[in-house]
C-alpha positions in Angstrom: -14.6 0.9 -12.0 -13.7 2.4 -15.4 -13.6 6.0 -16.7 -15.0 7.6 -13.5 -14.1 11.0 -12.0 -12.8 9.2 -8.9 -13.0 5.6 -7.8 -13.9 5.9 -4.1 -14.4 9.2 -2.2 -15.0 9.2 1.6 -15.5 12.5 3.4 -16.0 13.2 7.1 -16.2 9.6 8.0 -14.7 6.7 10.0 -14.4 3.0 9.7 -14.0 3.1 5.9 -12.6 0.0 4.3 -11.6 0.2 0.6 -10.2 -3.2 -0.4 -9.9 -5.4 -3.5 -11.1 -2.9 -6.1 -10.0 -2.5 -9.7 -10.0 1.2 -10.9 -9.0 2.1 -14.4 -8.6 5.5 -16.1 -9.9 8.0 -13.6 -10.9 11.2 -15.3 -10.9 14.0 -12.8 -10.7 16.9 -13.1 -9.4 18.3 -9.8 -10.4 18.1 -7.0 -11.3 14.6 -8.3 -9.0 12.2 -10.1 -8.1 9.6 -7.4 -8.5 5.9 -7.2 -9.2 6.5 -3.5 -9.7 9.9 -1.7 -10.0 10.1 2.1 -11.0 13.6 3.2 -11.4 14.1 7.0 -11.5 10.4 7.6 -10.6 9.7 11.2 -10.6 7.2 14.0 -10.2 3.4 13.8 -10.9 0.8 11.1 -9.8 2.8 8.1 -8.2 0.8 5.3 -7.1 1.3 1.7 -5.5 -2.1 0.8 -5.0 -4.5 -2.1 -6.6 -2.3 -4.7 -5.3 -2.0 -8.3 -5.3 1.3 -10.1 -4.2 1.8 -13.7 -4.2 4.9 -15.8 -3.5 4.7 -19.5 -2.0 7.7 -21.3 -4.5 9.5 -23.4 -7.4 7.8 -21.7 -7.2 9.3 -18.2 -6.4 12.4 -16.1 -5.5 11.3 -12.6 -4.3 13.5 -9.8 -3.1 11.6 -6.7 -4.0 8.0 -7.1 -4.4 7.6 -3.3 -4.9 10.8 -1.4 -5.2 11.3 2.4 -6.5 14.8 3.1 -6.7 15.9 6.7 -7.2 12.2 7.7 -5.9 10.5 10.8 -6.0 7.1 12.3 -5.1 6.3 15.9 -1.9 5.2 17.6 -3.3 1.7 18.0 -5.0 1.5 14.7 -3.4 3.7 12.0 -5.0 4.2 8.6 -3.6 1.3 6.6 -2.5 1.8 3.0 -1.1 -1.6 2.3 -0.5 -3.8 -0.8 -1.9 -1.5 -3.5 -0.7 -1.7 -7.1 -0.6 1.6 -9.0 0.5 2.0 -12.6 0.3 5.2 -14.7 0.1 8.9 -14.0 0.0 12.3 -15.7 -0.5 14.5 -17.6 -1.1 16.4 -14.4 2.2 18.1 -13.3 1.2 17.9 -9.6 -0.4 14.4 -9.3 1.3 11.2 -8.4 1.0 8.0 -6.4 0.3 8.1 -2.7 -0.2 11.5 -0.9 -0.1 11.5 2.9 -0.5 14.5 5.2 -2.3 16.6 2.7 -3.2 19.7 4.8 -2.3 17.6 7.8 -2.9 14.1 9.1 -1.5 11.5 11.5 -1.2 7.8 12.3 -0.9 6.5 8.8 0.9 3.3 7.6 1.9 3.0 4.0 3.4 -0.4 3.4 4.1 -2.9 0.7 2.7 -0.9 -2.2 4.1 -1.2 -5.7 4.1 1.8 -8.0 5.1 2.0 -11.7 5.3 5.3 -13.6 2.9 7.0 -11.0 3.3 10.6 -12.2 5.1 13.5 -10.7 6.0 11.7 -7.5 5.7 8.2 -6.0 4.9 8.5 -2.3 5.2 11.6 -0.2 4.6 13.1 3.2 3.2 16.7 2.8 2.7 17.4 6.5 1.5 15.8 9.7 2.9 13.4 12.2 3.3 9.7 13.0 3.2 8.7 9.4 5.1 5.6 8.4 6.1 4.7 4.9 8.0 1.5 4.6 8.8 -1.5 2.4 7.3 0.0 -0.8 8.7 -0.3 -4.3 8.6 2.7 -6.7 9.8 2.7 -10.3 9.5 5.4 -13.0 11.1 5.8 -16.3 11.5 9.3 -17.8 8.0 10.8 -18.5 6.7 14.2 -19.3 5.9 14.8 -15.6 8.1 12.5 -13.5 10.0 14.3 -10.7 10.8 12.3 -7.6 10.1 8.9 -6.2 10.0 9.3 -2.4 9.8 12.6 -0.6 9.2 14.4 2.7 8.3 18.1 2.2 6.2 20.2 4.6 3.9 22.0 2.2 1.5 23.4 4.8 1.7 25.3 8.1 0.8 22.2 10.0 3.0 20.7 12.8 5.1 18.1 11.2 7.2 15.6 13.3 7.7 12.0 14.3 7.5 10.6 10.8 9.3 7.5 9.4 10.3 6.6 5.9 12.3 3.4 5.8 13.3 0.3 3.8 11.8 1.5 0.6 13.3 0.6 -2.8 13.3 3.2 -5.5 14.4 3.6 -9.1 12.9 6.9 -10.4 14.0 9.0 -13.4 12.8 12.5 -13.6 11.5 14.3 -16.8 15.1 15.5 -17.5 16.4 12.0 -17.6 18.1 12.3 -14.2 17.9 9.8 -11.5 15.9 11.3 -8.6 14.9 8.6 -6.2 14.5 10.6 -3.0 14.2 14.1 -1.6 14.1 15.2 2.0 13.5 18.9 2.0 14.7 19.3 5.6 11.6 21.3 6.8 9.6 18.2 7.9 11.6 17.4 11.0 13.8 14.4 11.5 12.6 11.5 9.3 13.4 8.3 11.1 14.9 5.5 8.9 15.7 7.9 6.0 19.1 6.3 5.4 17.6 2.8 5.1 15.9 3.7 1.8 17.9 2.5 -1.3 18.2 2.9 -5.0 17.5 -0.5 -6.6 18.7 -0.5 -10.3 16.9 -3.8 -10.8 13.5 -2.2 -10.4 11.7 -1.8 -13.7 8.1 -1.9 -15.0 8.0 -5.7 -14.5 7.7 -5.3 -10.7 4.0 -5.3 -11.6 2.3 -8.0 -13.7 1.5 -7.0 -17.3 -2.2 -7.2 -16.3 -3.3 -5.7 -13.0 -6.9 -4.9 -13.7 -8.8 -8.0 -12.7 -6.7 -8.4 -9.5 -9.8 -8.0 -7.3 -11.5 -10.9 -8.9 -8.5 -13.2 -8.9 -7.4 -12.5 -5.3 -9.5 -15.0 -3.6 -9.2 -17.4 -0.7 -11.8 -20.1 -1.2 -11.4 -22.2 1.9 -13.3 -24.9 3.6 -12.6 -24.6 7.3 -13.3 -26.9 10.3 -15.2 -24.1 12.1 -17.8 -21.4 11.2 -15.1 -18.8 11.1 -13.2 -18.1 7.8 -9.9 -16.3 7.9 -8.9 -14.4 4.8 -5.3 -14.4 3.7 -4.5 -11.9 1.0 -3.2 -11.3 -1.5 -2.8 -14.8 -2.8 -0.6 -15.1 -4.8 1.5 -12.4 -3.1 3.8 -10.2 -5.1 4.8 -7.9 -2.3 6.6 -8.2 1.1 3.6 -9.0 3.3 0.2 -10.8 3.6 -2.8 -9.7 5.5 -4.5 -12.2 7.8 -8.0 -11.1 8.7 -11.3 -12.2 10.2 -14.4 -10.3 11.3 -14.8 -12.8 14.2 -11.4 -14.1 15.0 -11.1 -17.3 17.1 -7.3 -17.9 16.9 -4.2 -16.4 18.5 -1.3 -17.4 16.3 -0.3 -18.4 12.8 2.7 -20.2 11.2 4.0 -20.4 7.7 5.6 -23.7 6.6 7.7 -24.4 3.5 6.9 -27.3 1.1 9.3 -29.5 3.1 7.6 -28.8 6.4 10.1 -26.2 7.8 8.5 -23.5 9.9 9.5 -20.2 8.3 7.3 -17.7 10.2 5.7 -17.9 13.7 3.5 -14.9 14.7 0.7 -14.0 17.0 -2.6 -12.7 15.6 -4.4 -10.8 18.3 -6.7 -8.6 16.2 -9.1 -8.8 13.3 -6.3 -7.7 10.9 -2.7 -8.7 11.1 0.0 -7.8 8.6 2.6 -10.6 8.3 6.0 -9.7 7.0 6.9 -12.3 4.2 10.0 -10.5 2.9 12.2 -13.4 4.1 10.3 -15.9 1.9 11.6 -16.9 -1.5 9.2 -17.6 -4.4 7.3 -20.8 -3.9 4.3 -22.4 -2.3 3.8 -22.4 1.5 1.2 -23.7 4.0 -0.3 -21.2 6.5 -1.7 -22.8 9.7 -3.8 -20.7 12.0 -4.2 -22.1 15.6 -5.9 -21.4 18.8 -4.5 -21.4 22.4 -4.2 -25.1 22.7 -2.4 -25.4 19.4 -5.5 -26.9 17.6 -5.4 -25.8 13.9 -8.4 -23.7 13.1 -7.5 -23.4 9.4 -4.7 -24.5 7.0 -4.2 -23.4 3.4 -1.7 -22.9 0.7 -0.4 -19.6 -0.4 1.9 -18.7 -3.3 4.7 -16.2 -3.1 6.0 -14.6 -6.3 9.1 -12.4 -6.4 
């Protein structure tokens, strides 16, 4: 999608899956201007994952690249915002990367996203409860609109509690040239994990590849399997801290990741159609993923590449 008002807009809906899309130069104007906008999206099966959004200065006018407005998942199946790549924001002085809790919302997971120069802010909680933001990377140089990388700020008269912001890495310079990685306003309740977020001076624009548009076409998992069921492992190659193992009709209960020398690196159960697997412990290289059923018979095996 190129030069559209917004990429994907879902309003008063459930079971919405937005995955593997390339969106370039959204135009707005407000209330449009998003790569993905969820408005009053509720219930189970809601996903915004592994999309690539790029906005080039002078060719775009984005607001919030991903916006969750009055949207809620469930305790067992939160809205998943996982593994997206976002580059470019502004000239809007209010827009940014990933907005959660816009006029309320709950049960949202924002994990393993990578943002470069996303605009006024990187990732924020504006209100709501049971929102988890973890293991994301956010970088911004000084721009005309840059303000703060990671924030918790109750902007609306909506009950705001039980939120978590943890293990994120940030290197964010505001428009005045001052480092401004994180801001906890103090009015959003206790934010679990706040002290685990860190400034990483090594983060720079190279945390994203030079070309990100085209990611949707290049992220494939062409596999010949011994059964009629195909599991998807994505992204492959992986540049983040996790992979997603998914199948519409799962027939396995566990998976393992092996190094090129045969050492088992990860051993994890897979009990649903979508399982996020933490790969932060893996160094760059090629690995073999084996997916097995209850009697240890291998349903599928394939190679994945991890790039750091």
